[in-house]
C-alpha positions in Angstrom: 36.0 -14.8 138.1 38.2 -17.5 137.1 35.4 -20.1 137.0 33.1 -17.7 135.0 35.8 -17.2 132.7 36.4 -20.2 131.9 32.5 -21.1 131.8 32.2 -18.3 129.2 35.2 -19.5 127.4 33.7 -23.0 127.0 30.3 -21.5 126.1 31.9 -19.5 123.2 34.3 -22.4 122.3 31.2 -24.7 121.8 29.0 -22.1 120.0 32.3 -21.3 117.6 32.9 -25.0 117.0 29.1 -25.6 116.3 29.2 -22.5 113.8 32.3 -23.9 112.2 30.8 -27.2 111.7 27.9 -26.2 110.4 29.9 -23.8 108.0 32.0 -26.7 106.9 28.8 -28.8 106.8 27.0 -26.3 104.9 29.6 -25.0 102.6 31.6 -28.1 101.5 28.2 -30.0 101.2 27.1 -27.2 99.0 30.0 -26.8 96.9 30.4 -30.7 96.3 26.7 -31.2 95.3 27.4 -27.8 93.0 30.3 -29.3 91.4 28.3 -33.0 90.9 25.8 -31.2 89.6 28.1 -29.4 87.2 29.7 -32.4 86.3 26.4 -34.1 85.5 25.3 -31.1 83.3 28.9 -31.7 81.3 28.1 -35.0 81.2 24.8 -34.4 79.4 26.0 -31.8 77.5 28.9 -33.9 76.0 26.6 -36.4 75.1 24.0 -33.7 73.4 27.2 -32.7 71.6 28.2 -36.1 70.4 24.9 -36.6 69.5 24.6 -33.5 67.0 27.8 -34.2 65.7 26.8 -37.4 64.8 23.5 -35.6 63.3 25.9 -33.0 61.8 28.1 -35.7 60.2 24.9 -37.7 58.4 23.6 -34.6 57.3 27.2 -33.9 55.5 27.4 -37.2 53.7 23.8 -36.8 52.4 24.9 -33.3 51.0 28.2 -34.5 49.5 26.2 -37.8 48.0 23.9 -35.3 46.6 26.6 -33.0 45.1 28.1 -36.0 43.6 24.8 -37.1 42.1 23.9 -33.6 40.8 27.7 -33.5 39.2 27.0 -36.9 37.8 23.7 -35.9 36.2 24.9 -32.4 35.0 27.7 -34.7 33.4 25.2 -36.7 31.6 23.0 -34.1 30.5 26.1 -32.5 28.8 26.8 -35.5 27.2 23.2 -35.9 25.8 23.3 -32.5 24.6 26.3 -32.8 22.5 25.5 -36.2 21.2 22.2 -34.2 19.9 24.0 -31.8 18.5 26.4 -33.6 16.9 23.4 -36.1 15.4 22.2 -33.0 14.4 25.1 -31.7 12.7 25.5 -35.0 11.0 22.1 -35.3 9.8 22.4 -31.7 8.2 25.6 -32.8 6.6 24.1 -35.8 5.3 20.8 -34.5 3.8 23.1 -31.8 2.4 25.1 -34.3 0.6 22.2 -36.2 -0.5 20.5 -32.7 -2.1 23.8 -32.0 -3.8 24.6 -35.5 -5.2 20.7 -35.9 -6.4 21.0 -32.6 -8.4 24.8 -32.8 -9.4 24.2 -33.7 -12.7 21.7 -30.3 -13.1 24.4 -28.3 -10.9 27.3 -29.5 -13.1 24.9 -28.7 -16.6 24.4 -25.4 -15.4 28.0 -24.8 -14.9 29.3 -26.0 -18.2 28.8 -22.5 -19.7 30.5 -20.5 -17.0 34.2 -19.6 -17.7 36.1 -19.8 -14.4 38.4 -16.9 -13.8 42.1 -16.9 -12.8 40.8 -16.2 -9.0 38.0 -18.7 -9.3 35.4 -16.4 -9.6 32.7 -16.9 -12.4 33.4 -14.6 -15.3 29.8 -13.7 -16.1 28.3 -12.5 -19.3 26.6 -9.4 -18.4 24.7 -7.5 -20.8 24.3 -3.5 -20.6 20.8 -2.3 -19.9 18.8 -1.1 -22.3 18.2 3.1 -22.2 14.5 3.4 -22.1 12.2 5.3 -19.6 10.4 1.9 -19.0 10.6 0.2 -15.6 13.3 -2.3 -15.7 12.3 -6.1 -15.6 14.0 -9.2 -15.4 15.7 -10.8 -18.6 13.9 -13.9 -18.2 11.1 -15.0 -20.1 7.8 -15.7 -18.4 7.6 -19.1 -16.7 4.2 -21.1 -16.7 2.4 -20.6 -13.5 3.4 -23.0 -10.7 6.7 -23.4 -11.1 9.6 -21.7 -9.0 11.0 -18.4 -10.9 13.8 -18.8 -8.5 14.9 -22.6 -9.4 17.4 -23.1 -11.9 16.1 -25.2 -15.1 15.9 -28.6 -14.5 15.1 -28.3 -10.7 11.1 -28.2 -10.9 11.0 -31.2 -8.7 14.0 -30.1 -6.6 12.0 -30.1 -3.1 10.3 -33.3 -3.6 13.4 -34.7 -2.4 12.3 -33.6 1.2 8.6 -35.3 0.9 10.5 -38.5 0.7 11.9 -38.0 4.3 
């Protein structure tokens, strides 16, 4: 009995040791392989992330450069528009001054008969309207055709100044 017991115990011991060794080899080897596989995947993922970060940084720099160029372009456009409006205003002022200077003698002679009141308003000599049943007409005499009825006397060629431009 003792011999069968020891033989059975040895056989069982061998069987258990074989299972433990197989289990150790399979489990630890598999776990080590999985760990190595995960490590390589992490390294490749880290490289990919670094590459994508580099690309993202390039794109960010390009966007910042584009925004700076756009800001400079808008600044130049605003400056150009201000210059154009300034030149337009100066040209208008110069034209008005030239027009007034050219016709100053006519304007001055037309204002000689006007009495300036204390407030600076022109005191005009207003005649009462005649009481008639006829339609009202302007008190001016008829001007020859071809002249401008709204232009003061002496300004017949007043608009010809603009032809010289």
